[in-house]
MIDREN-796689 format. One record per residue (C-alpha): residue in three letters; x, y, z. Coordinates in steps of 0.1 Angstrom, whole numbers, plus 5000, padded with zeros to 4 digits. Layout:
ALAXYZ;...
//
This chain:
MET490150044821;ALA491049964856;ARG493050184884;LEU495449974896;PHE498249954927;PHE500449714941;ALA500249664981;LEU500949455011;PRO497749375025;ALA496849485062;ASP494149235066;ASN495749065096;LEU496049445115;ALA492949605098;ASP490549595130;ALA493349695156;ILE494249995135;ILE490950115130;ARG490350075170;TRP493450265175;ARG492850535149;ASP489050605159;ALA490250635196;ARG491750995193;PRO490951295169;TRP492251225134;PRO491851475106;GLY489951385072;GLN487451145060;ALA488250755076;VAL489450475050;PRO487450185058;ALA489049895075;ALA488549655044;ASN490949945025;LEU493849915046;HIS496949825029;LEU500849905029;THR501350074994;LEU504149944969;ALA503750114936;PHE500550304924;LEU500250244886;GLY497250434873;GLU494650354848;ALA495650014829;ASP494149824799;GLU492949474799;LYS496549374781;GLN498649584804;THR496649404837;ARG497549064822;GLU501149164812;LEU501449314851;MET500248984865;GLN502648754842;GLN505448964854;ALA504649024889;ALA504348634894;LYS508248594886;LEU509148884911;HIS510848774944;CYS511048964976;PRO511748725011;PRO508748785037;LEU509249105057;THR508649235091;ILE507749625092;GLU507049805128;LEU504150075118;ASP505350355146;ALA504850665130;CYS502250865120;GLY502351145090;TRP500851335063;PHE500951385025;ALA499951725021;ARG499651734986;ALA497651414985;LYS495851515016;ALA496251175034;ALA496851105067;TRP498850785075;ILE500750555100;GLY503750385087;PRO507450265094;GLU509650505111;GLN512850285094;TRP512049985070;PRO513949695055;ASN515749775026;GLU514449495008;LEU511049685007;SER512649994992;VAL514049724965;PHE510749554958;ALA508649874955;ARG511450034930;GLU510949694911;LEU507249714908;GLN507250114899;ARG509749984869;LEU507549694861;GLY504849954856;SER506650214843;ARG507949954814;LEU504149894806;GLY503250304803;LEU502050284839;GLY502650504870;ASN503450854879;GLY507050844878;GLU507550934913;GLN510950794925;HIS510750854964;TYR508950574983;HIS507850615017;PRO505850305028;HIS502450395047;VAL499150295054;THR496550545045;LEU493850595074;SER492050925063;ARG491951085030;LYS491051465026;ALA493151535058;THR493851925059;GLU496251865086;ALA498751625099;PRO497551355126;GLN498651405162;ASP501251145168;SER500751075205;PRO501050795214;ALA502650665185;PRO501150365169;ARG502750025177;PHE501849775148;THR503949505133;LEU502949425100;LEU503849055089;ALA504249095052;ARG503848725037;GLU502148815001;PHE501749104981;CYS498749194957;LEU497849354929;TYR494549574937;GLN491949744919;SER490450074929;VAL486550034923;SER484450364928;SER480550314936;GLU477750544954;GLN479150394986;GLY482750504982;VAL485850334968;ARG486949994976;TYR489849784967;GLU489549464953;PRO492349244949;LEU492849114913;ALA495848904922;ARG497748774951;TRP501548624951;PRO503648514981;LEU506548684990;ARG509748454987;LYS513448464986;ARG514848414952;ILE516448054951;HIS519948074936;PRO521247764919;
//
């Protein structure tokens, strides 16, 4: 079984985001730069057959490339996760995230959560919200999305991309 999720990679911003985070007090346990991503849909534990089906179906999906301003800080109290994310985001992002959640749901995956708030988790086990002054100012140019696998080891958790697909508009005949 593999622990899976869909996300937009933040590779091109990771170093700058980590420098910004580490220059201020930040609650919780820091997430490594290599693990930064903007979550689209959490899927949970999937077997090989479900994983293959996810990959086949995800390859057929369409979403135009997106520009997402990461300009706010926040905290999910229940998950104890401190994050940065957009104050406002393109509707296409919400539609695409919902489509990916439905794809997982059809295969018996996901946590059934309907509320979507895009974010990049910067720390875990955070017992309080981060200070949001000054606010972050990063622009995520999303040109692809990934299916990631969460891999636990003695060195901690790392997120490995299993597949990548370009974000592209639907072409109407």
